[in-house]
C-alpha positions, 0 to 999 in steps of 0.5 A: 083680114088682108088681101093681096092681088098679084099681077102680070101683064104686058109680055106673055100669058097676062094673069092675076092671083088673089091670096087673102090672109096667106091663102091662094084664092083664085088665079087665072090667065086673061087668055081665058076670058078674051079668048086670045091665046097667050093674051098680053094685054092688061088682065081686066078679066082676070082681076075681075074674077079674083076679086069676085071669088072672094067678094072684094072690091078693088078698094078692100085690096090691102096690096096690089104687086106686080112681077116684074120691075118695068124700069129696070127692063126698060134700062135691058132694053135701051142698053141692048139697042145702044149696043147693037146701033144702028142695027136695031133701029127697025126693032127699037121703033117697033118697041118703044111706043108701047113702052111710052104710052103704056109699060113706063106708066104701070101705076096709072095702068094698074089704077084704071084696070082697078077702076081707080078704086085702089088707093094704096101702094103698089108693089113692084118684084124683080122678075125671077123673085115673083118666079122664086116665090111662086116655086117655093112658098106654095111647095110642100118643102120647109126648105129647099134649093130654088132654081128659075129659068126663062127667056129673061126677066129685067137682065136675069135669065136664070136664077137660084138661090134658097127658100127656108120656112117663110123666107127665099134668098137668090144668089146668083143669076146668068144675065141677058143675052145668055138665055136658055129659053131664048136658045130654045124659042131660037130654034122653035123660030127656025123650025117653023114654029111660033115663038113663045107658044111653039116651043112645045111643039119641039119638045114633042118633035125630038124624040123622031130626030137624031141629036146630030146637031148637039156638037155644032151647037155646042162648038159655035152657038153656046161656050157651056161651063160645068156649073151649066152656065154659058155665053152665046155667040149673039152673031148667030142671033137677032133677038137683041136688035131684030125682029127675028131670033136667028141670023143669016149666019144660023141659017148657013151653020144649019143648012139653009132658012128656017122652015116656012110655017106650016109646010112639011117637016123634014129630017133636019128640023126632027134632028134640030129639035132632038139636039136642041133637046138634048142640050137643054137637059144637059144644061138644066142637069148641069145647073141642078148639080151645081145648085145642089153643091152650092146649097147643100139642100136635098129638094129643088123648086122650080119655075120659069118657062124651061120649067115647062119642058117635063122631059128636062124636069124628069131627068133631073129628078130621075138622074140629079142629085135631089131627093125631090122636085116640086114645079110650079103648075104655072111656071111661066109668066102668068105664075109671076102673079101668083109669085108676087102675091106670095112674096109680098105677104111671106118676104115682105110682111114676115107672115108665117108659112105652113108647109102642106103634105101635097102643097097648098096649090090646090091642085092648081084648081083656082079659076071660074066655076059654074054651077048646074043652074048656070049649065041647064040655063045656057044649054037651054038657051042654046037649044042643047039635047042633054041628059042629067045624071042624079050621082056621080056613080052614074055618071062615071059608069056611063062615061066610063063605058063611053071612053072604052068605047072609043068616044072622045069626051069633052069634060068640064068640071069644077074650077078652071086649071091656073097653068097651062095643062088640062088637068082634069077639069077642062079635058078632052078625054079618050082610051089610051089602049086605042091604036088609033086613039092619037091620030084621031084626037089630034087631026078630027078634034085638036085640029093640029099635027099628028106627031104631037104625043098626049098625055096619060091621067093614071090613078097615083096608086098605079103610076109605078106599074105602068111608067118608071117612077116609085110607088105612089110618086106624085105628079098631079101638074103632068110636069115630069116625063118618065119612060113607060114600063118594060112589062107594058111595051110590046115587042116591035119586028123588024119593019117596025124598028127601022121605021123613021120620022113621021113613019114612027107614028104608025108603030104600036109601042105599048099596051097604051099605045096612044099615050106612049111617045115614039122613045117609049115616054109619057108625059104622066099626070098622077090622079088622087081622091084628094084633089081630083074629086069626080076625075079620080073617080072616073078613072077608078070606074074606068079601071074596074071595068078594063083593068087599065088606070089610064086614060088620055087626058088633053086639054080642052080646046083646038089649036089656036084657041085657049082652054075653055072656060065657060060652058059656052066655050065648051059647047063651041068647041063641042059643036065644032069639032068631031067630039063625040060627048060632052059633059059638064058636071052631070049634064051630058050630051051626044053629038048624035043627038044635037042639032045641026051637028056635023062632021067637021073636016080639019080645012074648014076648021082652019079656015072658019077660025083663020088658024095658020 
């Protein structure tokens, strides 16, 4: 038996992943255990979970890998500061201590994190090698092109190559400071959202605006080539040498200073979001065409933080040259932990790889699960009132009725998802047919901006009935956006068609309005019996009762918190929001029955958790 632990740490979304004899056994982000969103700390708890899942000790491990090369990254940091000296001194002063104290001493930190039990060698892969390995090796393709795009690794910000059998090869890379991920993050920052977490908001805001600034971006900010490569005019940016993403020159180009966080969104921010989203899609499409031309492959695998831009992914699949696409569900830095483990197994140890029809990611259900005894013990200790359903059929029948009755459901089942998306294991569910549900769930459950869209889960066999997708096309990881079909849309009157900005939220656009964005798009998750078990049964029962094969699926958390992991996290979230029903395995709790249950206001919640 050969066991390999992969680790990502210190930058964004630290994580651990474990494979045993080539099988993915466990993977989880550190944030789910510490409750610190995007926790960059060394993933001690995630490692403990992975080892416990496999019943291993640190000394039992054969290899431990890290997802990038810290010395190469440090070289890039120093060269960048020297290139911009002396203007980068404040940023240098801020960054260097953590490098000297911790990041340059990774073997020491890893031994410490493994309780001094691991005595063998550490393997350091390059950042984009880890991304590429995470994209190709779990995919269902025997051979494929690979494209990785993110902020920055060591020097690379994008790379492409090929995967064949049990080997990957990267042939080309775009290098720092020219970065599509950092370009998108600069606009995220300028529009008043948080760097490294607000990019989803910018993507969700884009359909409210008009791409008025596309020409300005292409004329001033980037020199875009036909192959998708580009160079950025760094005088508009400040991330190389400063503590901000953009410079004052950027302010002048876009008609004033950045939006203050939490202030009112204006037409400018909506138009900027629409513009950088359109530019991002154009760059990704050009890259995809170039990669296809150079590799001659029919399939494409994607990873890196930009691969979480599901609107761009959808366009690559629909308009690009590839027959099929597979995207690593944990496409960001967290997925690098899985990537380096697989890289060691296949690339370095030359172990064979078996392609599976539905991939080898196991639905990305790779985190902890909690048995009935653990759940009951917690609920009894908390003084909760609950009922237990004896069978899946009885449970799904009851919850399907509750969803149809426009109740909001907290749904915790089985193993937690690995990656940023809730996929039916740690989800909040609602009726997609409800006109009010998007605003209700955003403001009363998620406590977040009302403009943010919700995603649908839909039975895989019905996906082409509701969305512009191929029959039974798979999108189990919620990483593709598709348009709602014409026959499911509703005709708008003159006033509704003329709505602009956030007023568009008031317009119902389809027979499933709660998951239909203002541009008629939706971020689709397909649900099948093999991967999704009880969740598939719930959707099937809901369809039998209502005729609708789709429901809202959003992550089981509130703004500022990671997705829940344990029954305690789920119960706490349930009691602190206006959720109606909580389902933990087959244990069902009604809010109205709970001691001390009350209605929560958004201001009260934000104060309680000190969110901004």
